[in-house]
TIKETI-364707 format. One record per residue (C-alpha): x, y, z; residue number from 1; residue in three letters. Coordinates in steps of 0.05 Angstrom, whole numbers, always signed. Example, Ala and Ser with C-alpha at 12.3 -4.5 7.8 and 13.67 -1.06 7.14 Angstrom:
! residues 2
east +246 | north -90 | up +156 | i 1 | aa Ala
east +273 | north -21 | up +143 | i 2 | aa Ser
This chain:
! residues 315
east +0 | north +0 | up +0 | i 1 | aa Met
east +25 | north +70 | up -17 | i 2 | aa His
east +52 | north +103 | up +45 | i 3 | aa Ile
east +10 | north +166 | up +37 | i 4 | aa Ala
east -54 | north +126 | up +32 | i 5 | aa Arg
east -33 | north +82 | up +91 | i 6 | aa Ala
east -21 | north +142 | up +135 | i 7 | aa Leu
east -86 | north +175 | up +114 | i 8 | aa Val
east -122 | north +111 | up +134 | i 9 | aa Leu
east -85 | north +112 | up +201 | i 10 | aa Ala
east -107 | north +182 | up +216 | i 11 | aa Val
east -178 | north +167 | up +192 | i 12 | aa Ala
east -179 | north +110 | up +241 | i 13 | aa Gly
east -157 | north +156 | up +297 | i 14 | aa Met
east -211 | north +207 | up +282 | i 15 | aa Thr
east -269 | north +160 | up +269 | i 16 | aa Ala
east -328 | north +150 | up +316 | i 17 | aa Ala
east -313 | north +119 | up +384 | i 18 | aa Ser
east -290 | north +48 | up +382 | i 19 | aa Gly
east -230 | north +9 | up +358 | i 20 | aa Val
east -213 | north +17 | up +285 | i 21 | aa Val
east -162 | north -24 | up +245 | i 22 | aa Ala
east -116 | north +16 | up +201 | i 23 | aa Ala
east -66 | north -22 | up +158 | i 24 | aa Asp
east -75 | north -82 | up +204 | i 25 | aa Gly
east -56 | north -44 | up +267 | i 26 | aa Val
east -112 | north -34 | up +317 | i 27 | aa Ala
east -118 | north +38 | up +337 | i 28 | aa Leu
east -159 | north +67 | up +393 | i 29 | aa Ala
east -205 | north +115 | up +357 | i 30 | aa Ala
east -222 | north +185 | up +381 | i 31 | aa Gln
east -285 | north +223 | up +364 | i 32 | aa Ser
east -282 | north +272 | up +306 | i 33 | aa Ala
east -290 | north +330 | up +353 | i 34 | aa Ala
east -229 | north +312 | up +394 | i 35 | aa Thr
east -189 | north +275 | up +341 | i 36 | aa Gly
east -114 | north +271 | up +340 | i 37 | aa Asp
east -81 | north +329 | up +305 | i 38 | aa Thr
east -16 | north +333 | up +267 | i 39 | aa Ala
east +13 | north +404 | up +263 | i 40 | aa Val
east +75 | north +435 | up +235 | i 41 | aa Asp
east +126 | north +477 | up +273 | i 42 | aa Ala
east +82 | north +539 | up +266 | i 43 | aa Ser
east +20 | north +504 | up +294 | i 44 | aa Gly
east -17 | north +496 | up +228 | i 45 | aa His
east -50 | north +430 | up +212 | i 46 | aa Ser
east -9 | north +383 | up +169 | i 47 | aa Ile
east -31 | north +351 | up +104 | i 48 | aa Asp
east -19 | north +279 | up +122 | i 49 | aa Val
east -4 | north +259 | up +50 | i 50 | aa Ser
east +50 | north +313 | up +46 | i 51 | aa Ala
east +78 | north +289 | up +113 | i 52 | aa Leu
east +80 | north +218 | up +87 | i 53 | aa Ala
east +120 | north +238 | up +26 | i 54 | aa Gln
east +168 | north +277 | up +70 | i 55 | aa Arg
east +179 | north +217 | up +115 | i 56 | aa Leu
east +188 | north +170 | up +56 | i 57 | aa Arg
east +244 | north +213 | up +26 | i 58 | aa Ser
east +282 | north +223 | up +92 | i 59 | aa Ala
east +341 | north +181 | up +113 | i 60 | aa Arg
east +334 | north +195 | up +187 | i 61 | aa His
east +264 | north +193 | up +217 | i 62 | aa Val
east +255 | north +205 | up +292 | i 63 | aa Leu
east +189 | north +187 | up +324 | i 64 | aa Leu
east +180 | north +213 | up +395 | i 65 | aa Gly
east +133 | north +190 | up +449 | i 66 | aa Glu
east +103 | north +200 | up +517 | i 67 | aa Val
east +127 | north +134 | up +545 | i 68 | aa His
east +62 | north +111 | up +579 | i 69 | aa Asp
east +14 | north +132 | up +524 | i 70 | aa Asp
east -13 | north +69 | up +491 | i 71 | aa Ala
east -52 | north +106 | up +438 | i 72 | aa Val
east +12 | north +141 | up +415 | i 73 | aa Gln
east +48 | north +74 | up +409 | i 74 | aa His
east -8 | north +45 | up +366 | i 75 | aa Arg
east -10 | north +108 | up +323 | i 76 | aa Leu
east +66 | north +107 | up +313 | i 77 | aa Arg
east +63 | north +33 | up +296 | i 78 | aa Ala
east +14 | north +49 | up +240 | i 79 | aa Ala
east +61 | north +105 | up +216 | i 80 | aa Val
east +120 | north +57 | up +220 | i 81 | aa Leu
east +85 | north +2 | up +183 | i 82 | aa Lys
east +64 | north +50 | up +128 | i 83 | aa Ala
east +134 | north +79 | up +123 | i 84 | aa Leu
east +168 | north +11 | up +118 | i 85 | aa Leu
east +119 | north -16 | up +67 | i 86 | aa Ala
east +159 | north +11 | up +9 | i 87 | aa Asp
east +211 | north -43 | up +18 | i 88 | aa Gly
east +270 | north +4 | up +27 | i 89 | aa Arg
east +324 | north -27 | up +71 | i 90 | aa Pro
east +312 | north +1 | up +140 | i 91 | aa Ser
east +339 | north +1 | up +210 | i 92 | aa Trp
east +295 | north +15 | up +270 | i 93 | aa Val
east +334 | north +39 | up +331 | i 94 | aa Val
east +300 | north +31 | up +398 | i 95 | aa Phe
east +315 | north +72 | up +460 | i 96 | aa Glu
east +283 | north +15 | up +499 | i 97 | aa Gln
east +342 | north -32 | up +486 | i 98 | aa Ile
east +414 | north -18 | up +508 | i 99 | aa Asp
east +465 | north -21 | up +452 | i 100 | aa Arg
east +509 | north -71 | up +490 | i 101 | aa Glu
east +458 | north -125 | up +473 | i 102 | aa His
east +458 | north -115 | up +398 | i 103 | aa Asn
east +499 | north -177 | up +382 | i 104 | aa Ala
east +447 | north -219 | up +419 | i 105 | aa Ala
east +390 | north -183 | up +384 | i 106 | aa Val
east +421 | north -195 | up +316 | i 107 | aa Ala
east +423 | north -270 | up +329 | i 108 | aa His
east +353 | north -274 | up +358 | i 109 | aa Ala
east +295 | north -304 | up +320 | i 110 | aa Ala
east +253 | north -254 | up +281 | i 111 | aa Arg
east +200 | north -254 | up +336 | i 112 | aa Asp
east +183 | north -197 | up +383 | i 113 | aa Thr
east +189 | north -238 | up +447 | i 114 | aa Glu
east +255 | north -267 | up +424 | i 115 | aa Ala
east +283 | north -198 | up +406 | i 116 | aa Val
east +263 | north -163 | up +471 | i 117 | aa Ile
east +289 | north -222 | up +511 | i 118 | aa Thr
east +355 | north -220 | up +474 | i 119 | aa Ala
east +357 | north -145 | up +483 | i 120 | aa Gly
east +341 | north -151 | up +557 | i 121 | aa Gln
east +287 | north -98 | up +552 | i 122 | aa Leu
east +266 | north -79 | up +622 | i 123 | aa Asn
east +193 | north -100 | up +619 | i 124 | aa Arg
east +174 | north -68 | up +684 | i 125 | aa Lys
east +208 | north -1 | up +671 | i 126 | aa Ala
east +178 | north +4 | up +601 | i 127 | aa Trp
east +110 | north -23 | up +623 | i 128 | aa Ala
east +113 | north -79 | up +571 | i 129 | aa Trp
east +75 | north -93 | up +526 | i 130 | aa Pro
east +62 | north -19 | up +511 | i 131 | aa Leu
east +117 | north -18 | up +458 | i 132 | aa His
east +99 | north -86 | up +427 | i 133 | aa Arg
east +62 | north -55 | up +367 | i 134 | aa Pro
east +126 | north -19 | up +346 | i 135 | aa Leu
east +170 | north -82 | up +351 | i 136 | aa Phe
east +116 | north -122 | up +314 | i 137 | aa Asp
east +113 | north -70 | up +258 | i 138 | aa Ala
east +189 | north -66 | up +250 | i 139 | aa Ala
east +199 | north -142 | up +249 | i 140 | aa Leu
east +140 | north -156 | up +203 | i 141 | aa Ala
east +168 | north -107 | up +153 | i 142 | aa Ala
east +237 | north -140 | up +153 | i 143 | aa Gly
east +273 | north -81 | up +185 | i 144 | aa Ala
east +337 | north -90 | up +224 | i 145 | aa Thr
east +322 | north -78 | up +298 | i 146 | aa Val
east +378 | north -44 | up +338 | i 147 | aa Val
east +385 | north -21 | up +409 | i 148 | aa Gly
east +414 | north +49 | up +417 | i 149 | aa Gly
east +413 | north +68 | up +490 | i 150 | aa Asn
east +470 | north +71 | up +539 | i 151 | aa Leu
east +466 | north +19 | up +594 | i 152 | aa Ser
east +451 | north +42 | up +665 | i 153 | aa Arg
east +523 | north +27 | up +683 | i 154 | aa Ala
east +551 | north +69 | up +626 | i 155 | aa Glu
east +506 | north +128 | up +644 | i 156 | aa Ala
east +525 | north +120 | up +717 | i 157 | aa Gly
east +598 | north +127 | up +701 | i 158 | aa Arg
east +584 | north +191 | up +663 | i 159 | aa Val
east +546 | north +219 | up +723 | i 160 | aa Val
east +602 | north +202 | up +771 | i 161 | aa Ser
east +663 | north +215 | up +727 | i 162 | aa Gly
east +643 | north +265 | up +673 | i 163 | aa Gly
east +662 | north +264 | up +600 | i 164 | aa Val
east +726 | north +225 | up +613 | i 165 | aa Ala
east +683 | north +166 | up +635 | i 166 | aa Gln
east +637 | north +167 | up +575 | i 167 | aa Ala
east +647 | north +115 | up +520 | i 168 | aa Pro
east +709 | north +137 | up +481 | i 169 | aa Ala
east +672 | north +142 | up +414 | i 170 | aa Glu
east +622 | north +192 | up +444 | i 171 | aa Leu
east +670 | north +238 | up +480 | i 172 | aa Gln
east +681 | north +283 | up +420 | i 173 | aa Arg
east +608 | north +302 | up +422 | i 174 | aa Trp
east +606 | north +319 | up +496 | i 175 | aa Leu
east +651 | north +380 | up +499 | i 176 | aa Ala
east +633 | north +434 | up +549 | i 177 | aa Ala
east +587 | north +490 | up +524 | i 178 | aa Pro
east +619 | north +543 | up +481 | i 179 | aa Ala
east +633 | north +605 | up +521 | i 180 | aa Thr
east +621 | north +649 | up +460 | i 181 | aa Thr
east +572 | north +644 | up +403 | i 182 | aa Ser
east +578 | north +577 | up +370 | i 183 | aa Ala
east +612 | north +578 | up +303 | i 184 | aa Glu
east +568 | north +523 | up +275 | i 185 | aa Ser
east +511 | north +477 | up +292 | i 186 | aa Ser
east +563 | north +425 | up +312 | i 187 | aa Arg
east +580 | north +461 | up +377 | i 188 | aa Glu
east +541 | north +453 | up +442 | i 189 | aa Trp
east +522 | north +522 | up +467 | i 190 | aa Thr
east +510 | north +551 | up +536 | i 191 | aa Ser
east +437 | north +563 | up +515 | i 192 | aa Ala
east +428 | north +489 | up +497 | i 193 | aa Gln
east +461 | north +469 | up +562 | i 194 | aa Asp
east +415 | north +514 | up +603 | i 195 | aa Ala
east +353 | north +487 | up +568 | i 196 | aa Glu
east +375 | north +415 | up +580 | i 197 | aa Leu
east +389 | north +429 | up +653 | i 198 | aa Arg
east +320 | north +460 | up +659 | i 199 | aa Arg
east +289 | north +398 | up +628 | i 200 | aa Gln
east +328 | north +353 | up +676 | i 201 | aa Val
east +308 | north +395 | up +736 | i 202 | aa Asp
east +234 | north +396 | up +717 | i 203 | aa Glu
east +235 | north +322 | up +699 | i 204 | aa Gly
east +257 | north +308 | up +771 | i 205 | aa His
east +204 | north +355 | up +799 | i 206 | aa Cys
east +257 | north +404 | up +825 | i 207 | aa Gly
east +280 | north +352 | up +876 | i 208 | aa Ala
east +351 | north +341 | up +850 | i 209 | aa Leu
east +408 | north +373 | up +889 | i 210 | aa Pro
east +435 | north +431 | up +848 | i 211 | aa Ala
east +503 | north +397 | up +842 | i 212 | aa Ala
east +471 | north +337 | up +807 | i 213 | aa Met
east +433 | north +374 | up +753 | i 214 | aa Ile
east +494 | north +385 | up +710 | i 215 | aa Gly
east +519 | north +313 | up +715 | i 216 | aa Thr
east +450 | north +286 | up +700 | i 217 | aa Met
east +445 | north +332 | up +640 | i 218 | aa Ala
east +513 | north +306 | up +616 | i 219 | aa Leu
east +488 | north +235 | up +621 | i 220 | aa Ala
east +427 | north +254 | up +580 | i 221 | aa Gln
east +473 | north +283 | up +527 | i 222 | aa Arg
east +513 | north +218 | up +527 | i 223 | aa Ala
east +448 | north +179 | up +516 | i 224 | aa Arg
east +429 | north +224 | up +458 | i 225 | aa Asp
east +499 | north +218 | up +428 | i 226 | aa Ala
east +494 | north +142 | up +434 | i 227 | aa Ala
east +426 | north +140 | up +399 | i 228 | aa Leu
east +454 | north +184 | up +344 | i 229 | aa Ala
east +515 | north +138 | up +336 | i 230 | aa Ala
east +469 | north +78 | up +330 | i 231 | aa Ala
east +430 | north +113 | up +275 | i 232 | aa Met
east +493 | north +131 | up +238 | i 233 | aa Met
east +518 | north +59 | up +240 | i 234 | aa Ala
east +466 | north +40 | up +189 | i 235 | aa Ala
east +493 | north +22 | up +120 | i 236 | aa Pro
east +492 | north +74 | up +65 | i 237 | aa Pro
east +425 | north +81 | up +32 | i 238 | aa Gly
east +385 | north +51 | up +89 | i 239 | aa Ala
east +329 | north +89 | up +122 | i 240 | aa Arg
east +338 | north +96 | up +197 | i 241 | aa Val
east +280 | north +105 | up +245 | i 242 | aa Val
east +290 | north +123 | up +319 | i 243 | aa Leu
east +237 | north +104 | up +370 | i 244 | aa Ile
east +250 | north +145 | up +432 | i 245 | aa Ala
east +220 | north +195 | up +482 | i 246 | aa Gly
east +204 | north +265 | up +459 | i 247 | aa Asn
east +263 | north +295 | up +496 | i 248 | aa Gly
east +310 | north +253 | up +453 | i 249 | aa His
east +279 | north +275 | up +387 | i 250 | aa Val
east +278 | north +350 | up +400 | i 251 | aa Arg
east +315 | north +388 | up +345 | i 252 | aa Arg
east +353 | north +433 | up +393 | i 253 | aa Asp
east +379 | north +390 | up +449 | i 254 | aa Ile
east +365 | north +318 | up +428 | i 255 | aa Gly
east +392 | north +267 | up +378 | i 256 | aa Val
east +383 | north +314 | up +318 | i 257 | aa Pro
east +438 | north +359 | up +346 | i 258 | aa His
east +488 | north +301 | up +344 | i 259 | aa Tyr
east +465 | north +278 | up +276 | i 260 | aa Leu
east +477 | north +349 | up +250 | i 261 | aa Ala
east +544 | north +352 | up +285 | i 262 | aa Ala
east +564 | north +290 | up +246 | i 263 | aa Ala
east +538 | north +323 | up +182 | i 264 | aa Gln
east +482 | north +273 | up +175 | i 265 | aa Ala
east +426 | north +300 | up +132 | i 266 | aa Gly
east +354 | north +286 | up +112 | i 267 | aa Asp
east +328 | north +289 | up +184 | i 268 | aa Ile
east +254 | north +292 | up +203 | i 269 | aa Val
east +234 | north +293 | up +276 | i 270 | aa Ser
east +162 | north +284 | up +299 | i 271 | aa Ile
east +143 | north +296 | up +371 | i 272 | aa Gly
east +82 | north +256 | up +394 | i 273 | aa Phe
east +51 | north +299 | up +448 | i 274 | aa Leu
east -12 | north +304 | up +489 | i 275 | aa Glu
east -61 | north +361 | up +485 | i 276 | aa Arg
east -68 | north +405 | up +546 | i 277 | aa Gly
east -128 | north +401 | up +592 | i 278 | aa Pro
east -160 | north +457 | up +551 | i 279 | aa Asp
east -149 | north +419 | up +486 | i 280 | aa Gly
east -91 | north +465 | up +466 | i 281 | aa Ala
east -36 | north +438 | up +421 | i 282 | aa Thr
east +26 | north +469 | up +452 | i 283 | aa Arg
east +93 | north +437 | up +435 | i 284 | aa Ala
east +143 | north +429 | up +492 | i 285 | aa Asp
east +202 | north +440 | up +446 | i 286 | aa Gly
east +223 | north +447 | up +373 | i 287 | aa Pro
east +205 | north +389 | up +327 | i 288 | aa Tyr
east +196 | north +388 | up +252 | i 289 | aa Asp
east +125 | north +366 | up +264 | i 290 | aa Glu
east +82 | north +352 | up +325 | i 291 | aa Ala
east +26 | north +301 | up +330 | i 292 | aa Trp
east -22 | north +311 | up +388 | i 293 | aa Phe
east -65 | north +259 | up +422 | i 294 | aa Thr
east -115 | north +262 | up +479 | i 295 | aa Ala
east -83 | north +268 | up +548 | i 296 | aa Pro
east -77 | north +206 | up +590 | i 297 | aa Val
east -100 | north +206 | up +662 | i 298 | aa Glu
east -42 | north +187 | up +706 | i 299 | aa Arg
east -20 | north +196 | up +779 | i 300 | aa Pro
east +18 | north +259 | up +797 | i 301 | aa Asp
east +90 | north +243 | up +774 | i 302 | aa Pro
east +119 | north +287 | up +828 | i 303 | aa Cys
east +83 | north +253 | up +886 | i 304 | aa Ala
east +141 | north +206 | up +899 | i 305 | aa Ser
east +189 | north +265 | up +907 | i 306 | aa Phe
east +148 | north +295 | up +964 | i 307 | aa Arg
east +151 | north +274 | up +1037 | i 308 | aa Pro
east +92 | north +232 | up +1061 | i 309 | aa Pro
east +33 | north +277 | up +1076 | i 310 | aa Gly
east +60 | north +337 | up +1038 | i 311 | aa Ala
east +12 | north +373 | up +993 | i 312 | aa Ser
east +23 | north +380 | up +918 | i 313 | aa Gly
east -1 | north +451 | up +918 | i 314 | aa Ser
east +49 | north +509 | up +914 | i 315 | aa Gln
């Protein structure tokens, strides 16, 4: 099936009447037309899905973000992935959910989702498995090469405790300190980027991190992004490469695209999959090439665990 038509069907499924609608063989939780999922460009204008499909098809590096616990987003992205891979172009799919140290085992595993995630030692509890199953199913069914791209917890821990010198050697060139003056090119990490990443780390930990840890945690996040970029760039010439990762990793300014650009990798398209605000607003939390909004998921207060027992969440 032509990718544009497949994606149109996927979106049609998401905006149909309430119920479960199958689009390209992937079951999608449908939303009502009034509150249907909305794809918008960087300026906030609605996207022509056919045009987006063509853009994705021609790109070498496609980055699909996520809110990790949003099942609807995973099913929607699986439909996008299946449609994208249907053209038969040799493709790699790099998963944040698998550490790169397990890639040899993944390569030798049977072409079966359970076999792959077992070989890749995916942390089922941490990733609330099987939320990501539709994406693995889509990649394997299409014949794509599945690759882990994340740093292990041990590797990230060494960066937190020892700084750049303890990062994997092949990543150290990308982890230089922020430029003290205006960056000469997009390859340099700037003080503005560093400040934004530190803000994200602080907010992501609900303001509970000691000030001294924010910088080291931000450096570990940079190392993860550099590792994911390196995994993408390891694909053979001519292959399409798709990254499945959290929205923070696919941001154009401080995520994986920065390191792809630093390595002079081109043809990059990053899509953030975001949730609408309580008022239905479609406000992006950072720069992406496109943003795709879904209904918000009800979840417990993520900051509750950072507060002492009995403390109120109000400010």
